[in-house]
N, C-alpha and C positions, 0 to 999 in steps of 0.2 A: 740935496736928496737926490738920489740915485734912480735912474729909472732903468728897470731890465728888461732884455731882448730875452726872446726866445731865437733861436737859431732860425733863419728863413721865413719866421713871423712877423707880423707888424710890431710895431713902438710898444712897448708895455704899458706906459701910459696913455697913449691915445685907445688901446684894444679896451684898457682898463678903464676909463672912461663912461666908454662906450655901454661896455658892459654891463656895469653896476647901474647907471641910467637904467637897462631891462632885467637885473634881475628877478623880478618879480614879475618882471609883465609877462603875461601868459599859460603863469602854473598853476596850478589848483590848489588852493589851501586844503591842507592833509587836512583829515577828517578824523575826529577827535572823538565818535561813538561809533566805534565799528556794532557792528549786525547780530544779532543774537549767533551765537553760534559761531562765531568770529572773532579773531585774536589779531588785533595789529600791534604788527612790528615794525622798528624804527631802524632806518639806519642813519646815522650822521658818517658822512663821507671828504676827504678831501683827499687834493691829486696836487703832485708838481712845487712840495714846499720849499725843495731845493737850500736849506738848512736857514733860509729866511726866519731866523730867533729874534730877532731885531724885526720892527715894522718897515715894509717896504716903501711906506706913503706917512707922512705926519700923524693919520690918522684914523688909518686902516692897515691892520696886521697884526704878525707879533704873535709870538709862543703865546705867552701870557693872556693874549688877547682870544686866541683860538682858542684855549683851553680852555678861557671862561666860555667862551659861546658853545660849547660842546654840552658843557656841562651844565648849562642852563636849558639847551634843547633836549636833553638828556630829560630834565626835571620828574614828573611823575611817571615817565614811563620808563626808569634807568631800566627796571629791572625787564623790558622789553626792546630795548636801545642794542644794538651792535653798532660799534667804530673801525670804520675802516680805511685804508687808501686805498689809493692805485699805483704809486711808484712815485720815484722820484722823487723822492720825501729828502733825500743827501745827493751830492753830487753840485758841482759846479756851484759851491757856494759861498758865500759871505765869509772872510775871513774868522771871522768870529765859532762860524762850526770848522771851516775846511781847515786852518791851525790843528784843529784834534784830531784829524782826517774823519771826520762830521759823528764824531762820538758824541758831542753835547745834543747833536739833533735827534739819536736814539734815543738819549734820557729824556728828550722831552716830549718824544712820543708816548713813552714808558710810561709818561708822567700824565701826559690825555689821554691815556686810558685805551687806546685804538686794540680790541680781538684779534682784527687779522689785518693784512696786506700782502700786495704783490711787487713784485720787480718790478723796476723802469729799466730804461737802457740808462740812465746815471751810474745808477747800484753799480753799474761795470769800467765806472771810469777811470778804474785803479786795479783793474785784472779782479779775476774769480777768488782769488784767497784771500784781499779786502774785503770782498762783498762780502763773502763767510765772515771772516769777524764781526764786520757790523753785526749781522743777522743775529749771527748767535748773542749780541747784546741786546737785542729785543727781547721784551715778557712777552712778545705775541706770533704766532708764527708768521712767516711769509708764505706765499704760494708761489711755486712756476709751473705752471704742466707744460706748458712749450718750448723750456728751455733746457735743452737736454744736453749732457756731455758728448763730445764727441766720439770719445772712444766707449762708451759701455751702451749709448744711444737711449741714454734711462734719463727722466727729468734730475735737476740736480738738488730739486728740494720737493717735500710734498705738493700734489699737484691741486689737491683742491681739500676742504675741510668742511664739517658738519659741526652747526651748533645748534645749541635748542635755549630757546625763549620761551615761555610761558605754556610749555607742552608740544610745542613745535620746532619742526625740525627746517633750519634753513641753510641750502648747500652755497658753497663757496667757490670757485674756479676761479685760478689767476692765472694770466695770462700778459704778455708783452710782445710788443711791437718788433717785425720781423724786419723794422727798419734799424734796432739795434747797434749791428757789426758796421752802419756807414759812420756812425758817432766816437766809434772807439778807435785806440791805435790797435796797429794789427795785430799786438803780440795779446792783447788781451780779446778779440772779436775772435781768434782761429781756438779758442779753449773751446764752445760753445756752440750749438745752432739752435736758432730761434725757428721753431717749426711752424706754419700754418693757425693761425689763429681759432678761427671757424671750425677748420679739421678738428683741433686740439679737443676744443668746450666738447664739440659731438661726440667726441671718444671716451669723455669722463660722466657726459652728463647720465648714459643707464647707469653706472657703477653709485650714480647718488640714488637712483630712481630706487634699484635692490634694495637701498639702506631705511627706502620709505621716503625719500624726500622729492618731494613735490613743489616746494620753492626751492629756485635757484637763480643764484646773483653772480655773474662774473664782476671778477677786477681785471678791470681791463688797461693796463699802460699803453694806449692806443686811443687816439682821437678823431675828431671832425671839426670842421665849422660849421654853426648853424643862423640862417638870415629868414627871422622869421619862425615858419612853421618846417621851412626847410635846413633839411641837415646834409652835409655829405663829407667822406673823409673817409680814413681808414675802417675805424669801426664800424660804422651806419653798411660800409663794405659787407663785413663782418659778420656784422648782425644779422642780416636780412639771411646770412648763410646759415647762422646758428640754428640748431635742434629750436622747436618750437615752447618745448618745454622751459625754456629760458626766459625767466622773468623780469632782472634788474641788469643794465650795464653801468659800473660807474665804471668811467672812463677817466684818460689821463693824457700827458706828451703835449698836447696840442696850445696848452695855457689859455683854452675859452671857455666859454660860457654854453653848455648845451643841455637842455631841458626838452627833450624830443621821443619820440612813439615812433620805430620802426617795426613790424610788421608783430605785434601787437609786444617788443620788450620795450619799456622804458631805457633812456641810456638819457645820464646826466653827467658832466664836468661841475666842478666849481674854481676856472678861473688856475691861479696859481699862486705861490707864494705866501699861502696862507691868507689872502684876501678875504676870502669866502669859502662857508662849506654846502655840503648841500645836505638837505635834509629830507628822508624820503619813507613813505610809510606806506606799508604792501598790509592789506587787509589779506586774511589769511583764513581762509574755512576749516574748521578741527574736524570735518569727518572726511574730507578727501586730499585735506593738506595744499592744497592749490591757491595760490594766490588768486583772490577774485574781483581785485583791485587794489590800484597802487596810483599814489601821484608824488612828485617830488617838487620842493621850492629851494632855490638859490639862493642863501644869506650873507651878504657881506658883515666883514669882520670889526665893524664898528666899534673906536674907543666910545664914543660919546653912549652915558646910558649904562654901563657896564663896567667893574671894575676887574682890574687883570687879576690872574689867579696867583696866589700869592708865590706857593713851591715854585710855579715856572718862572717866575720874576725873580726869584733869586737863585734860580738855576743862571737866566739869562743874564745876571748882574755879576753873579760868579766870573763867568766867561769873558765879559765884557773890560771887565776890572785888567782880568790876568793878561788877556792878549792887547789891551790898550796903548801899553809903550810901543810898539810895532806897528798896528792899525792906524794911530795919530801921527807916526812920522810922516811930517811932511816932505812930498819929493818932487814937488812941483806947485806951478800956479798956470790956471787960465784965465787970461783976461774975460773972455765971454763963454757961454754954456756952448760945449763941442758934441754936436749929436753925431745918431749913430755914426752917420757917414763921414763925418769928421773925426771920428774916435779910430774908425778901419783905416782911414790916411794914413794916422800917427800912427797907428801899432803896425801897418808895414813897413814902414818910413824906419820903426825904429828897431825892425826885425833885422832891415836891411842895414842899418847901420853899425848893427849888434854883431853883426856875423860880417861885416867887410864884402859885401857879396857886390857885386854889378845890378843885378834884379834880385829881388825880394815879391813873392808871392803870397798871396794867405787869404784864406775862405771870410768872406766877411761873417760867416755863423760863428767862429772862434770867438769875437766876441761879445759880450754881455752886458754891456754898459752903458752909457754913457757917462758924458763929465761935466760937471757944474761950473759955472765962473766962479776964481777963490782958489785959495791950498789945495792942492791936490796930494792927497796922503795915500800912505803904503794903499788901505785898505781901497779907498776909491780903484789903485791903479791894477789892484788883485782885483773886483770886481768884474773891469773890464775885459782878465787874462783870467779869468775863474779858473780854468781846466789846464794850467801850470803845464801843457805841453812841450817837448822838447823842440828845442829849434836845430835842425840841421843846415850844414853849409854841403853844396854840392856840388859837380859841375859839369853844365849841359851843352850840349852844341846849339847853337846859335837858332839852328832848323827847330831842333825840341821848344826852343824859350819861346821862339815865332807861334807853332803850334798851339802853346798853352795859351798864346794870345787870343788866338784865332777862334781856339774851340771851346775854351773855356774863358766866356767873359764873364761870367760868376766870381771871378777870381780877381782879387786885387791885385794891382800890381805896381812896386815902387821901383824905378830905371828907367834907363832910356827909352826913347818909342821906338816902334818896329822898325823905323824905317833906317835907325843907327844902328840896329842889330843886322853881323853879317853871319847868314846861315852856318857857312864854314868855320867860323870862330867858337870858343870854348870859353863858357861866361860861367862865372861863380855865382848860385844862386843861393837862396836862403827860402827854406822853406819846412814847415814845421812837421810833425809828425803824422798827423792826419794827413799829408798832404803825401807823402810817400806813398800811402795807399793807393795814389793814383797815375798812369801814367803823365807823362814820362817821368816824373818822380822816382819810380819804381826802377828805373832801369839799376843795372849792374854795375854804377858808377862810383869812383869815387868819393866816400863823403865822412864828413866828420861833425858828431855834435857838439852844437854851442850854446849849453846852457838851457833856458825856456824862456818861452816866450812871454811871462811875465817879468824875468830878469831882461830882457832886450827894453820892453817900456819903460820898467824903473830905472835903468842907466840912460837913454833917451830924455825922460823927461828932467833927470837930475845935469845931465849936460848939455840939455837945452834953458836950464833954470840956473846956473849957479852964484848969479847976484839976486835972483826974485825976479828979471825978465818973463814976463807972461807969454806963455802960449799964444798963438793969435790962430 
């Protein structure tokens, strides 16, 4: 069982356990009896699916079970239900989706019947052209109000959408975290500009109101973390600056559980990888079109007591069979579980060996999974290095290498200790494409691309285990 991680966040398994224990804690049970003169509209939402077509935990998640739960939740309210997502449905995905550039996941979201979604930062992992290709495969619209083309200054996708259910209109605005460039290779980051979230929302609220829309939902790939009734993070800060007309914010990005009210706005987020979904009930007054009550509950997609959706099961099984010869290929063996820290050390050591460098650096956020004891398959290695970032060999002065060790302690390093590095000597350094955006890796020095971080890890595992010797 592989446990997946969000760069910079706590281990997914530990966070998941804590979050699941409190999924329903403090949540209001949605009112099934709206008042006279009102109508109840239901939102079913997910975020940060990251192509997890198969269950990330033995009895939790997976596209077929997520789809079944969404169908059950829609139930008798199907004509008053809107299915939404808050981005990162693709990107940094397991091999079963990534091998086909995440087309299988888009096909799965089509089968789940989503009505509208927004872009996350990972939709841009392979650049704008690839993102647009995937968006065109979706049978529902993507919104991107604050992602603008650098040349035209205009949104690259529709900024908002109006949907009608049971005679009332609901407006949706889609926004993406302004931190997006930090997660992208420089050639992709420079294509677009990500403008302030709340300023953008406030720009489009009047446009919706002019169309008679008073019920307004923001799909925001930006998140926060919640402890009890207190929530803090980017989307909380942005919510405080949003127009009071905003009623609900479906959040994402932080892979956390949110069910909080901030300045009258309900903010909800349902963890990640499809292990949960949110059910939001909005009671709308038919006379004023205003939302007069709202509540949410975050529900786990447990396998017990529900049958997986057959169409989604067939889709997933089809891709699973097709990728199996590659996915199941054993490339190494681990004598015991390797946690995130151990995997990070393994990855940076592999990159140094692969490039023949004196020193290798890596951001721990570039690895996304730990490794269990036993055979290590190609699929396991892929989940560790799901980004497949290009790996570079470059030459830096010892003073620059020492500067990285001193000023960027968050980076992992494999090589000689600092007291053995001469400031005036020149060293061969290994770094992936993300680090090339940072000083001093961005210096105009001689450099050479040497495969990918995934290739480095697989090669190292194979060399370290030629006769099945276990990694320790």
